[in-house]
C-alpha positions as CSV (number, residue, x, y, z in Angstrom):
1,M,0.0,0.0,0.0
2,V,1.4,3.4,-0.9
3,A,1.3,5.9,1.9
4,D,2.5,9.4,2.9
5,S,5.4,10.1,5.3
6,A,3.1,9.5,8.3
7,F,2.1,6.1,6.8
8,I,-1.4,7.2,6.0
9,P,-2.5,5.3,2.9
10,L,-3.0,7.5,-0.1
11,T,-6.1,7.5,-2.4
12,D,-3.7,7.6,-5.4
13,Q,-1.8,4.3,-5.1
14,T,0.7,5.3,-7.8
15,P,4.2,4.9,-6.4
16,H,6.6,7.8,-6.4
17,E,10.0,8.3,-5.0
18,N,10.1,9.2,-1.3
19,L,6.6,8.0,-0.6
20,R,6.2,5.1,1.8
21,L,5.1,1.5,1.3
22,I,3.3,-0.7,3.8
23,I,4.0,-4.2,2.7
24,E,2.0,-7.2,4.1
25,A,3.6,-10.5,3.2
26,Q,3.5,-14.1,4.1
27,I,6.9,-15.7,4.7
28,P,6.9,-18.5,3.5
29,P,4.2,-17.7,0.9
30,L,0.7,-19.1,0.9
31,P,0.1,-22.0,-1.4
32,S,-1.1,-21.0,-4.9
33,P,-3.5,-20.0,-6.1
34,V,-4.0,-16.8,-4.0
35,D,-6.3,-13.9,-4.6
36,A,-7.7,-10.9,-2.6
37,N,-10.1,-13.2,-0.7
38,T,-7.5,-15.7,0.4
39,P,-7.1,-15.5,4.2
40,P,-3.6,-15.0,5.6
41,N,-1.8,-17.5,7.7
42,L,-1.4,-15.4,10.8
43,L,1.7,-17.3,12.0
44,H,3.5,-16.3,8.8
45,S,2.3,-12.7,8.4
46,Q,4.9,-10.0,8.2
47,V,4.4,-6.2,7.9
48,S,7.2,-3.9,6.8
49,F,7.5,-0.2,6.3
50,E,9.5,1.0,3.4
51,N,10.6,4.2,1.6
52,I,10.4,4.2,-2.2
53,T,13.9,5.1,-3.3
54,T,13.7,4.7,-7.1
55,I,10.9,4.7,-9.7
56,D,12.6,4.5,-13.1
57,L,10.0,4.4,-15.8
58,V,12.5,4.5,-18.6
59,N,14.4,1.4,-17.5
60,H,11.4,-0.2,-15.8
61,R,12.9,-0.4,-12.3
62,A,11.7,0.2,-8.8
63,A,13.4,0.1,-5.5
64,W,12.6,0.6,-1.8
65,R,14.4,0.5,1.5
66,Q,13.2,-0.7,4.9
67,I,12.9,2.1,7.5
68,M,11.5,0.3,10.5
69,I,14.8,-0.6,12.0
70,P,17.8,1.8,12.2
71,T,20.2,1.2,9.3
72,P,23.3,0.5,11.5
73,L,21.4,-2.6,12.7
74,L,19.6,-3.6,9.5
75,G,19.7,-2.3,6.1
76,A,17.5,-3.8,3.5
77,E,16.9,-2.7,-0.1
78,R,14.7,-4.4,-2.7
79,W,14.9,-3.9,-6.4
80,Q,12.5,-5.1,-9.1
81,A,13.0,-4.7,-12.8
82,L,11.6,-5.7,-16.2
83,S,13.9,-6.0,-19.2
84,T,13.8,-7.4,-22.7
85,Y,16.4,-9.6,-24.4
86,E,15.9,-11.3,-27.8
87,G,12.2,-10.6,-27.8
88,K,11.6,-12.0,-24.3
89,T,10.7,-10.1,-21.2
90,Y,12.5,-10.8,-17.9
91,Y,11.5,-10.1,-14.4
92,E,14.2,-9.6,-11.9
93,A,13.9,-9.2,-8.1
94,K,16.8,-8.7,-5.7
95,E,16.9,-7.9,-2.0
96,N,20.1,-7.1,0.0
97,F,20.3,-7.3,3.7
98,Y,23.3,-5.8,5.6
99,G,24.2,-5.0,9.2
100,P,24.2,-7.3,12.3
101,L,20.5,-8.1,12.0
102,G,21.0,-9.1,8.3
103,Y,22.6,-12.3,9.5
104,V,19.6,-13.1,11.7
105,L,17.1,-12.4,8.9
106,D,19.2,-14.7,6.6
107,A,19.2,-17.5,9.2
108,V,15.5,-17.2,10.0
109,F,13.9,-16.1,6.7
110,A,16.2,-16.9,3.8
111,D,14.3,-20.0,2.6
112,G,10.9,-18.4,3.0
113,L,12.0,-15.2,1.2
114,E,13.3,-17.2,-1.7
115,E,10.1,-19.2,-1.9
116,G,8.2,-15.8,-1.8
117,F,10.3,-14.3,-4.6
118,N,9.7,-17.4,-6.7
119,A,5.9,-17.4,-6.0
120,Q,5.7,-13.7,-6.8
121,A,7.5,-14.2,-10.1
122,E,5.2,-17.1,-11.0
123,A,2.1,-15.2,-10.1
124,F,3.3,-12.1,-12.0
125,K,4.1,-14.3,-15.1
126,S,0.7,-16.0,-14.9
127,R,-1.2,-12.7,-14.7
128,V,0.8,-11.0,-17.5
129,E,0.5,-14.0,-19.8
130,S,-3.3,-14.3,-19.2
131,A,-3.9,-10.6,-19.9
């Protein structure tokens, strides 16, 4: 959900740099298929608060950085991009964690995050190809 600097959701959900994101996720992801009516697994629900750092419409990239935990303890930045090569479209997602808590996140959530990235890519592909 796109929000202002006080984390109040905006009517216009178009992301812009320096707006905030409220991300609700399931780690690990829910089994597919999932839609807006699928109930969450409360034991796997996560909420994060992010700052949108990049919206690059020319190169089809977006990035955001976590702002819940002080950066010296945990830095986390997520990039997503679309690119084309030899007539095919590629979706890329990358998240970097750094700082002392990065090791804890890696130990606790690495497998679930990887499953989530893969599930998101598959859902995105299915939606785009069926449109």
